[in-house]
N, C-alpha and C positions, 0 to 999 in steps of 0.2 A: 379504248373501251373503258367504261366506268364499271363499278363493281357489279351492278345488277346485270349488265350486259355480259360480263365475264362469266358470272354464275349461270345465267340463262343459257349461254352457249354450251356450258358443260352439261346441263340437264337435257338440252336438245339432243345431245349425242348419246345420252344414256337411257332416257325414257323412251318407250315406244308404245304405239297403239293407244289403248284406253288410258294408260298411266300418263302419257304425254298430254292427252286431251284434258284429263282431270287437273293436272298441274297448271296448264294454260288457263283453264277456266277459273281456278282459284286465284292465280296471279292477276287475271283481268278483273275479277271481282274486288280484289284488294286495291287495285289502281282506281276503280270507280268510287270506292268508299264503302265502308260497312260499319255497323255498330260494333262496340267492343265485344258484346256477346257473340255476334256472328264471327268476328275475328278469331275468338277462342275456338269456336266450332270448326272453322276452316283449317286452323293449324292442327287440331286434333285429328281431323279426318284425313290428313295427309298420310297417315300411317296405313290407310287402306290401299294406297297405290305406290308407296315407296317404302322400302324396308330399311330399318335401322341396321340390320345385319349385313347389308350390302355396302361395301366401301365405295366412296366417290372415286378414289384412286385417280386423281388428276395426273396428267403426264407433265413432263418438264416444261413444255411450252405453256400449258395452262397455269402451272405454278408461277411462271414468270409473268404472265398477264395479271394474275392475282396480285403479285407484288407491285406491279406497275399501277394497278388500280388503287390499292391501299397498301402502302409500305408497311410490312409487318403481318399482313394477312397471309396465312398459310393453311389452305384447306386440305393438306396432305392426309390428315387423320379424320376428316369428316366422313360421315355416312351419307348415303344417298338421301335418306330422310332428313338429315340435318340440312342438306343443301336445298331441298324442296321447301322446308319451313323457313329458312333464312330468305330465300328468294321471294316468298310470299310477304314477309315483313318488308323487304327492300322494294317491293313493287308498289307499296302504298304511296299515294300522291301527297300525303300530309306529313312527310318525314321531318319537315322543318317547322311544323305547327304544333301547338300544345296538345292537339287531339291524339298525337302519337304517344305521348306520355301516358294519357289515360288508357289508351288501348293496350299498351304494353303492360301497364300495371295490372290491368284486368287479366291479361294472359298469364303473367307471372303468378298471380294469385291462385289460379286453378290448374297450373301446369303440372304434368307428371315429370319424372326425371328426364325423359327424352326431350320433352318440349322445353324444359328449362335449359338443357344443353344448347338447343338451337337458338333460343331467345338470347342467351348470353353471347353466343357466337355472333349474333346479329348486331350487337351494340356498336361494333367498330365501324359499321357502314352508315351510321346515323349522324346527321349534322348536329353541331353543338352538343357533342358527346357528354359534356359535364352535366347536362340535365339528368343523366342516368347514373351519376356517381353514387348516390345512395343505393340504388339497386345493385350496382356492381359491388358495393361494399357488402351487401347481403350475400352475394355470390361467393365472396371471399370467406364468409363465415359458414358456408354450407358444410355439412358433414358428409355430403356425397362427393367423393373425389372426382367423379366424372363432371359434375357441375362446377366444382372449383376449377378444374383444369380448363374447361370450356371458357370460363370467365377470364382466366389470366394467361393461358398459354396459346401460342400460335395466333395471337390476335394483336392488333395495333392499339387496342383500347387502353390497357393499363398505362403504358408509357406516355400516351397522349393525355390522359384524363385523370390519373390518380395523383393526388397531392402526396407530399413526402411521407406522411405517416401511413396511409393505406398502402403506399408502394412498398415501404419497408416491411409492413405486416405481411403482404403477399409474398415477398421474397422469403421471409423466415418460415411462413407456413409451407411453402414449397419444400424447404429443407426438412420440416417436421414430418410431412406426409409422404415424402419421397417423390414428389412431382418433379419432372425433369427441368431443372432451372435453366438449362441452356436454351429452352424453348420460350423463355419469358422475353419477348421482343423488347429491345431497348435497354436491357440490363447494363450493358457496357457503358451506356451513356448516362446512367443514373446511379453509379456507385458514389458513395459519400463517406466521410469520416464516421457519421453516426451509424450507418449500416455496417461499416467495418467493426465498430465497437460492439454492436449487437451480436454479430456472428462470432467475434472472438470471445465474448462472454459465453456463447453457446459451446465453443470449443472447450473452454475451461470446465464448464459444467459437465460436458460429456466425458472428458478425460478423468475428472475427479470421480465420476461414477463408473469408471472402467468400461465406458461404452464407446462404440465406434463413432468417428466423426464422419458425417456425410461427405463424400469426396467433392460434391458440387459446391460445398461451402467455400472452397478456395476460389470460386468465381467471384466472390463478393468483396474481395479486398482491393484489388487493383493497387494503386499507389497510395491508398488511404490507410493501410494497416500499420505503417510506421515500424518501429523496432519490435513492438509486440507482435505484429503480424508476421514479420520475418522470422522471429523466434518460433512462432507456432508452425510456420511452414517448414522450418528446419526440423522441428520435432516430428512432423509427419513424414518427412523424407527419411528420418532415421528409423522409422518403424518398419514393419514387415508386411504391411498391407500394400500389395502391388498396385492396386487401383488408386489408393490414396497417394502413393509415392508419385505416380504419373501425374495426378491432378495437382499435387504440390509443386511439381516442376513447372507446369503451366502457370500456376499461381506465382511462382518466383519470377517468371518471365513477365507476367502482367504487372508485377511490382517494379519492374525496370532494372532488376539486378542481373544483367546479361552475363557478367563475368562469372557469377555463381552457376548459372545455367550452362555456360561453356565448360566449366570444370566438370560438371556432371556428364556432359556429352563426351568428354575426353577420358574420364577416369572411372565412372560408375561400372560395376560389374554386371548389372542387370541390363540385358539387351533392350528390354521394353523401356527402361528409364533413359537409356542413351538415345533411343529412337525418339522419345517424347522431347528430350532436350534439343535434339537437332531440329525437330519439327518446330519447336518454339523459337529457336534461333533463326529459323527461316521466315519468321513473322507470323506463324500460325498459332496465335494465342488469344483470339477473340473468343467470345462465349460459345460460338458455334463449334470450336474445336472439341468441346466436351461431348459432342455427339459421338466422337470416337470412343469415349469412355462409358457410354450408356449401354449397359448390358442388353437392353431390349433392342437397341439398334443393331448391335453386332449379330443378333440372331436373324436379321432380315437378309 
């Protein structure tokens, strides 16, 4: 199944009666072709039959199909209204032609917050994604956290289409605004010495100002932090922030210093630290392991 088929199947299961008919009509109109102005109207009118407050809530099988259709696509946190609007975009027959660029720019120009969220979520499903790099850059600069997160988290787009500079800027902004960095698809594959340098500068800035270091910052080093990175991790481990210590342990494992992690597993007095060390030694130190450290996830 391709992306529009996966998304349409989810909506068929969740919409009923007049709502389903309204969505089908809108998607069919998009497939036939419409003016940019009409496109904006159809996207806006979706709120009449689908609620942003209703979660899409895909099940495990649906999430797996989404990943198969677009590796990195995770609609776990989408609303029903997001899904309807994205499906309308993906239903267009001109996705590979220049007209989609004009239509999307018109939609972005007049979109409210909810429409912006859906439009940014849709970019990952469009062919030749680099055509929308400027627009995605605008999403990274947004002051609306919902819009920023829709642009960079749970989506395949940034890893596939961001050049190095916007990629690093997106990572650092996640740290500044508290967006869950473990949800930035492809982070593990795009670590670099320059990104490590930037985040270690941030560590020193935070510590000199007696401010806490975001625990997800330790995701950004990998094997690129060198001696400076290892020293920063050890300093975090020596502190009394339980979350930071666990994150630093995973950071040490990601840096490849298994002997140090093993010594923590054997000798540390904090059960949470020894548990994290054993977890890391078992090979669980990808970016997704930081989901365990996300306070919002632990409440679910």
